[in-house]
N, C-alpha and C positions, 0 to 999 in steps of 0.2 A: 810705749808698750812694745814688748817683743812681738815679732810676727807670728801668726798661727791662727787656728780656729778657736773661738771663744764661745762657750755655751753658757747661756744665762740660767742661773739656777733660781727657781721660784719655790718659795716655801709651800708645802702641801696644805691643802684646805683644812685637814684635820687639826693642824697646829694653830690656825687662825682663831681668833676669838669669836664667840657666838654671842650675839646680844639680843635682847628683847625689845620689840617695837609694837605699836598699836596700829591696826589697819585703818586707813583714812575713811574707808567706806563703811565697814561693819563695826569698827572699834574693837575688834578681836585681837588679843595678844598673840604674837607669833614670834618664833626665833629665826635669826638670819645671820649670815656672816658679816663681820664688821667691815669688810672691804666693799660690800654691795650696798647700793642706794636703793633697797628694797622698801616700798611703802605700802604694799597691799599683801594680804594673806593669800590671795588667789588670783588667777587671771579673770575670773568672773567678777570679782570685786573691782578690779581695774577698769574692765569694760563699762560696768555700771557707773563708776565715778566719772569716767570720760563722757559718757552719753549725758549724764546729769549736768555736768559743769561746762562742756564745750558747746557753745552756741551753734545752732543750725544756720549755715550760710543762706539757705533759701527760705528761711522763715519770713512770712509776710510778702514774699515776692511772687508774682505771677507772670504769665507770658505777655501781659499787657504792659507791665511796668519794668521788665528787665530783659535785656537782650540775650543774656546767658541762657535763660530758661527757654526763650523762643528758639535759639539754635540748637538746643539739646535734642538728641535724636530719641524718638520714642520707641519703646520696646514692644509696643502692642502689635499683635499679629493682625494682619489686614483681614477683613470680612469680605466674602463673596456671596452672590446669590445663585442659587441652584434650583432646578425644577425637580419636584418629586417624581420618583420613578414608578409609583403605584398606579399611575394613570389618572390621578385626580386634577392634573394640570395646575397644581398649586406650586407656590414658590416659597422658599424658606431661606434664611440667612445662617451661614456658618463660617468658621474660620477656614483660611486657605488650606491648612494642613489637616483639616478634618475629613474623615472617611464616611460622613453621614450621607445617605442616599434618599432617605425618606423624611417626610414631616413626622414629628413625634406621634406615634400611634397608628401611622398609615401602613406599617409593615404587615399588620394584621389583614389587610386586604389582598395581599399578594399571594401567588400560588405557592411560594416557598413556606409561608406560614401555615397554609392549609395542609401541606404535605407534613409539616412538623407536628400538627395537631393529629393527623392520622396515625403517625408513628408514636404518639403519646408524649411528645415534647412540648415545651412551651406551657403557657397558662390558658386555662379554659375561659371561654367568654361567658360570664354569668348573666349578661344582659343582652339577648339577641336583638332587642329594639334598637340598641345603640348602632349596631352594624347597618341596619336598614336605613336609619336616619343619616349616617354618614354617607351612604350611597346617594340619598337625595341631595345632600349638601355638595357632594363632589360634582353632580350633574350640573347643579347651579353655578358652581365655580367655573366649569368648563365652558358654559354658555357666556358668562361674563368675560372670560378670557377671549373668546372668539369675537365678542362684540368690542373688545378693546377697552372696556371700562375699568376692570379690576385685575391686578395681577397678584394672586395670592388668596389665602383663606379669608372669606368675608367677615371678619369679626368686627362688630360695631358698624357694619355698613348695611345699607338697605337691601333686602332680598328681593327677588323677582316675585311677583304675585303668584305665579305658578308654583314656585318652591314653597311659599307660605301655605298655600292651600294643601299641598302634599303632607307637610308637617302637621297642619291642623287635623287632617283626616287620620294620620298615624297615631296621634295622641289623644283623640277624641274619646271621651267616656272612660279614660284610664286614670287611676289614681297613683300616688307615690308607691304604694305597695305593689300594684301591677307592674310598674316600671323598674322599681329598685330592690323590692323585697321588703319584708316587714322590719327588720333590724335597721336597714339603711334609711327606710322612710322615717322612723322615729327620730333618727339622728338629724335629718334634713328639717323635719318639723321643729325640732328643738332649736336649731341654728336660726330658722326663720323667726321664731318667737323672740329669741335674745336680740336679733338684729333689729327687729321692729321696736323693741323696748329702747335700745340704745338710739334709734332714730328719733323717737319721741323726745327723750331727754336731751338730745342735741338741739332739736328745733324748738323746744319749749323749756329752756333751762330754769326759768324763774317761776314756772307754773306747776301746781300740783295736778296729778292725773291719777286715775284708778279705774279699774275695769267696772262694768255694770254690776250693780248689786240689788239685792232683794230687801226692801225696807222691812218686810214682816220678819225675815231672818235676823236683821239687825236689832229689832225689838226683843227677839228671842234671846239673842247673845247678851243683850244688856241685862235682861232679867237673870240669865244664868250667872253673870258675873257678880250681880248684886247678892244672889242667893248664896253663892260659894265664896264670897268675899275675895275675889281674884280680879285680874284684868288681862284680857287677851286683845289681840289685834283683829279688828274687823271694820267694815265701813260705817260711816255716820258717827257713831259714839265711841268707837275704839281707836281712833287716830288713823283710820285707813287700813285697807288690807295689806298684809305683810307680803312683799315681793321676794320669792326665792330665786335669787339671781342666777344660780347655777342651772335652774330648769326653766326659768321664764314663766312660772306658775305663780298665781296669788290665791291661796286657799281662803274659803269664806271666813274661817275662824281659826286662829292658832294661839295657843297659850303655852309659853315656855315654862311657866312654874308647875303647871299641872301635866305637861308634856302630853297635850291634847290637841288634835287637829279635827275640825268638823266641817263637813260639806253638806250644804242643803240642796237637794235635787229637785228642780221644777219639772214640768211635764216634758220639756224639750230635751232633758237628759235620758229620756227612755224612747226605745224604738216602738214600732207597731205592735210587737208581741209583749210589750211591757217590761222588756229586759233593759238593764242599763247599757248604754252605748259603749262601744269599744274604746272611744276616744277617752271617756271618763274612767274606764278601767285601767287603761294605759297611764293616765294622770296619777291615779291613786297608787299604782305600782311604782312609778319613778319617785314620788314623794316618800313612800314607805321605805324605799331603798336608801334614800338620803337621811331620813329620820327613823331608823330601825327601832329605837326605844320609845316611840311616841305612839299613842293610841289613835287610831283613825276611825271616826264615826261618820256614817252617812245617815241623813234624816230626810224623809220625804217632806215636801212643803205642806202636804195635807196634815201631817202628824205634828206640825209645830206647836199648835194650841193645845194638843191633847196631853 
């Protein structure tokens, strides 16, 4: 060949043939150039196909049975122990690069938080008793720290008798409503009811259980069903009281065909003035909210035979 500079001429892409192929992952038809070995419609399809068909080299291997995993460097950030700066002498753990200075919730005890509250910043404390109790617990933790017994918040540990007496005096004679407010107290009672039912079901899985019932009321419900040619749920003859799992209540009588709920009130359902107790009023309110289209009747035990 004669000497000189030679330039390779490549045909333009427009002149190349375009063919149709099916994607190996989604089986979608796509067009591509005939000179390319393209097998997927998109990069996402290629990644999915490779992840599905490519075996993981570390599957089934642990640090005990494989040296490569033992020697692999961990990317976990180390954890350090710090002392809370609010003055409670408590200890908390956090990551090395964390800027945390207080145990969660302890910033409220500091002067900075009090200044924020005066200026109208931050969240108001709805439960003043909780701050006083936290002071009692912080004094207890400080004493244990000085004695060298515990380093940190005493969760699940035995408290000093002096601390127990202080907490008892603080909570003596107070109800959930006094401590948390009416709405929060109702939610707490509801959670306790449901938790107790779950505990009974777990401890006695093969046994039937039901709340205390009134035999006279059961006889009344039986005659009511026979008269009206229907069948409701109640104790003794009705297959047991129906449990409302969302609320943790078992009404004395419930009929889904008639859309009827009946409660029989004995003497203990009324206070000294002869008025229905707040507990029963709240129970009826919650049931009616859950069953808005049902009729709710209350019958005194004295009027059952009338």
